[in-house]
TIRO-869292 format. One record per residue (C-alpha): z, y, x; residue in three letters. Coordinates in nm, 4 decimals. Layout:
N
[node [Z; Y; X]; ALA]
...
This chain:
161
[node [1.8426; 2.0709; -2.7661]; MET]
[node [1.7883; 1.8801; -2.4376]; THR]
[node [1.5311; 2.0947; -2.2590]; GLY]
[node [1.2922; 1.7987; -2.2508]; LEU]
[node [0.9390; 1.8917; -2.3539]; SER]
[node [0.8831; 1.5659; -2.5445]; HIS]
[node [1.1844; 1.6223; -2.7722]; ILE]
[node [1.1687; 1.8666; -3.0640]; ASP]
[node [1.4554; 2.0865; -3.1862]; GLU]
[node [1.5842; 1.8081; -3.4133]; SER]
[node [1.5906; 1.5522; -3.1315]; GLY]
[node [1.2764; 1.3624; -3.2326]; ARG]
[node [0.9999; 1.2595; -2.9973]; ALA]
[node [0.6827; 1.4670; -3.0037]; ARG]
[node [0.3585; 1.5054; -2.8174]; MET]
[node [0.3556; 1.8397; -2.6345]; VAL]
[node [0.0881; 2.0883; -2.7492]; ASP]
[node [-0.1083; 2.1868; -2.4370]; VAL]
[node [-0.3875; 2.3759; -2.6136]; SER]
[node [-0.2803; 2.7153; -2.4712]; ALA]
[node [-0.2721; 2.5893; -2.1108]; LYS]
[node [-0.5588; 2.6603; -1.8726]; ALA]
[node [-0.7708; 2.3828; -1.7265]; ASP]
[node [-0.6904; 2.3324; -1.3578]; THR]
[node [-0.7700; 2.0709; -1.0954]; VAL]
[node [-0.4863; 1.8197; -1.0843]; ARG]
[node [-0.4256; 1.5196; -0.8636]; GLU]
[node [-0.1457; 1.2637; -0.8384]; ALA]
[node [-0.0784; 0.9744; -0.6028]; THR]
[node [0.1560; 0.6836; -0.6740]; ALA]
[node [0.2552; 0.3783; -0.4745]; ARG]
[node [0.4104; 0.0411; -0.5422]; GLY]
[node [0.4614; -0.2934; -0.3721]; ARG]
[node [0.4234; -0.6639; -0.4467]; VAL]
[node [0.6373; -0.8767; -0.2146]; THR]
[node [0.5374; -1.2413; -0.1745]; MET]
[node [0.5630; -1.5440; 0.0508]; ARG]
[node [0.3690; -1.5201; 0.3797]; PRO]
[node [0.1512; -1.8107; 0.2665]; GLU]
[node [0.0549; -1.6239; -0.0510]; THR]
[node [-0.0394; -1.3121; 0.1438]; LEU]
[node [-0.2532; -1.5247; 0.3765]; ALA]
[node [-0.4420; -1.6718; 0.0786]; ILE]
[node [-0.5029; -1.3231; -0.0624]; VAL]
[node [-0.6227; -1.1989; 0.2758]; GLU]
[node [-0.8663; -1.4916; 0.3126]; ARG]
[node [-0.9978; -1.4329; -0.0393]; GLY]
[node [-0.9149; -1.7928; -0.1169]; ALA]
[node [-0.7098; -1.7576; -0.4358]; MET]
[node [-0.8410; -1.9968; -0.7005]; GLU]
[node [-0.8810; -1.7184; -0.9602]; LYS]
[node [-1.1011; -1.5099; -0.7277]; GLY]
[node [-1.0827; -1.1990; -0.5100]; ASP]
[node [-0.7326; -1.0721; -0.5905]; VAL]
[node [-0.7717; -0.7217; -0.4490]; LEU]
[node [-1.1136; -0.6605; -0.6063]; ALA]
[node [-0.9848; -0.7590; -0.9498]; VAL]
[node [-0.6633; -0.5575; -0.9024]; ALA]
[node [-0.8711; -0.2525; -0.8074]; GLN]
[node [-1.0801; -0.2736; -1.1240]; VAL]
[node [-0.7679; -0.3366; -1.3339]; ALA]
[node [-0.5988; -0.0284; -1.1865]; GLY]
[node [-0.8965; 0.1963; -1.2618]; VAL]
[node [-0.9224; 0.0648; -1.6183]; LEU]
[node [-0.5477; 0.1123; -1.6673]; ALA]
[node [-0.5590; 0.4743; -1.5511]; ALA]
[node [-0.8349; 0.5416; -1.8037]; LYS]
[node [-0.6250; 0.3859; -2.0845]; GLN]
[node [-0.2907; 0.5532; -2.0087]; THR]
[node [-0.3068; 0.7762; -2.3163]; GLY]
[node [-0.3346; 0.4624; -2.5310]; SER]
[node [-0.0453; 0.2874; -2.3575]; LEU]
[node [0.2189; 0.5596; -2.3172]; ILE]
[node [0.3002; 0.7089; -2.6593]; PRO]
[node [0.3383; 1.0777; -2.5673]; MET]
[node [0.0664; 1.0942; -2.2993]; CYS]
[node [-0.2462; 1.2926; -2.3707]; HIS]
[node [-0.5757; 1.1062; -2.3345]; PRO]
[node [-0.7378; 1.2631; -2.0291]; LEU]
[node [-1.0979; 1.2863; -1.9085]; PRO]
[node [-1.0211; 1.1339; -1.5687]; ILE]
[node [-1.2639; 1.2576; -1.3023]; THR]
[node [-1.1679; 1.0012; -1.0389]; GLY]
[node [-0.9351; 0.7139; -0.9563]; VAL]
[node [-0.9034; 0.5552; -0.6119]; ASP]
[node [-0.6960; 0.2480; -0.5298]; LEU]
[node [-0.6097; 0.1321; -0.1794]; ARG]
[node [-0.4254; -0.1785; -0.0668]; PHE]
[node [-0.2324; -0.2282; 0.2564]; HIS]
[node [-0.1375; -0.5832; 0.3532]; LEU]
[node [0.1992; -0.5758; 0.5291]; ASP]
[node [0.2520; -0.9029; 0.7161]; HIS]
[node [0.6053; -0.8112; 0.8249]; GLU]
[node [0.7391; -0.7602; 0.4694]; ALA]
[node [0.5240; -0.9735; 0.3594]; PRO]
[node [0.3765; -0.7643; 0.0806]; SER]
[node [0.0863; -0.5658; -0.0525]; ILE]
[node [0.1392; -0.1898; -0.0784]; GLU]
[node [-0.0714; -0.0361; -0.3568]; ILE]
[node [-0.1689; 0.3306; -0.3623]; GLU]
[node [-0.3531; 0.4981; -0.6496]; ALA]
[node [-0.4788; 0.8552; -0.6665]; THR]
[node [-0.5997; 0.9980; -0.9977]; ALA]
[node [-0.7807; 1.3294; -1.0492]; ARG]
[node [-0.8651; 1.5418; -1.3510]; VAL]
[node [-0.9677; 1.8940; -1.4433]; VAL]
[node [-0.7504; 1.9565; -1.7454]; GLY]
[node [-0.4452; 2.1021; -1.9154]; LYS]
[node [-0.1933; 1.8385; -1.8114]; THR]
[node [-0.1230; 1.6302; -1.5037]; GLY]
[node [-0.2277; 1.2795; -1.4058]; VAL]
[node [0.1028; 1.1452; -1.2758]; GLU]
[node [0.1263; 0.8840; -1.5493]; MET]
[node [-0.2315; 0.7720; -1.4842]; GLU]
[node [-0.1603; 0.7145; -1.1137]; ALA]
[node [0.1645; 0.5311; -1.1942]; LEU]
[node [-0.0091; 0.3182; -1.4576]; THR]
[node [-0.2899; 0.2299; -1.2153]; ALA]
[node [-0.0365; 0.1094; -0.9558]; VAL]
[node [0.1652; -0.0831; -1.2137]; SER]
[node [-0.1299; -0.2662; -1.3645]; VAL]
[node [-0.2803; -0.3395; -1.0229]; ALA]
[node [0.0558; -0.4930; -0.9234]; ALA]
[node [0.0706; -0.6960; -1.2452]; LEU]
[node [-0.2835; -0.8178; -1.1803]; THR]
[node [-0.1915; -0.9297; -0.8293]; ILE]
[node [0.1058; -1.1161; -0.9768]; TYR]
[node [-0.1113; -1.2768; -1.2456]; ASP]
[node [-0.3752; -1.3907; -1.0002]; MET]
[node [-0.1220; -1.5324; -0.7516]; CYS]
[node [0.1480; -1.6746; -0.9793]; LYS]
[node [0.0106; -2.0290; -0.9577]; ALA]
[node [0.1133; -2.0399; -0.5909]; VAL]
[node [0.4091; -1.7986; -0.5894]; ASP]
[node [0.6143; -1.7255; -0.9022]; ARG]
[node [0.8870; -1.5600; -0.6921]; ALA]
[node [0.6801; -1.2472; -0.6158]; MET]
[node [0.8558; -0.9166; -0.6781]; VAL]
[node [0.6956; -0.5955; -0.8029]; ILE]
[node [0.8936; -0.2957; -0.6792]; SER]
[node [0.9060; 0.0631; -0.5617]; ASP]
[node [0.6573; 0.2069; -0.8124]; VAL]
[node [0.6905; 0.5808; -0.7619]; ARG]
[node [0.5088; 0.9121; -0.7616]; LEU]
[node [0.4542; 1.0216; -0.4016]; VAL]
[node [0.2706; 1.3494; -0.4571]; ARG]
[node [0.1042; 1.5655; -0.7152]; LYS]
[node [-0.0819; 1.8938; -0.7112]; SER]
[node [-0.2052; 2.1439; -0.9656]; GLY]
[node [-0.0678; 2.2852; -1.2849]; GLY]
[node [0.2081; 2.5316; -1.3637]; LYS]
[node [0.4821; 2.3316; -1.1891]; SER]
[node [0.2881; 2.3321; -0.8608]; GLY]
[node [0.2928; 2.0709; -0.5879]; ASP]
[node [0.5366; 1.7854; -0.5376]; PHE]
[node [0.5670; 1.5643; -0.2291]; VAL]
[node [0.8289; 1.2896; -0.2158]; ARG]
[node [1.0334; 1.3606; 0.0959]; GLU]
[node [1.0565; 1.0088; 0.2385]; GLU]
[node [0.6807; 0.9533; 0.2192]; GLU]
[node [0.4455; 1.0234; 0.5118]; PRO]
């Protein structure tokens, strides 16, 4: 009907059957940004936010989110994640925090959604921990920047380094 793998012949949503696919090493990296006031970024950098170490909590939240993606996104398969790394770059010019998450698995389906979920929940955690001092923060630019493995091969977003 539409050529979309999550839609059956009658137009209804379905979870794709991946049982015939081979296990391969797969990796995906996503990025996103939380823009904030310079004063807010300075508080985060000093580790002086009243709720605690913003980046440490956001890192744990991102890892936990990646592991729960199959429970959060209806048609995602629960995956035995083999690794999740989160990195944060404080950009004083923007001012913002750039979040990067890389998820890895040996399995039948990719980990793009896990990397995107990790970035999204890390960004939401930063917002939650900083909202008392800056409710005008903006979460933006959540995107897949690269992926490898699987039948569809590699993908690298062109405007990314």
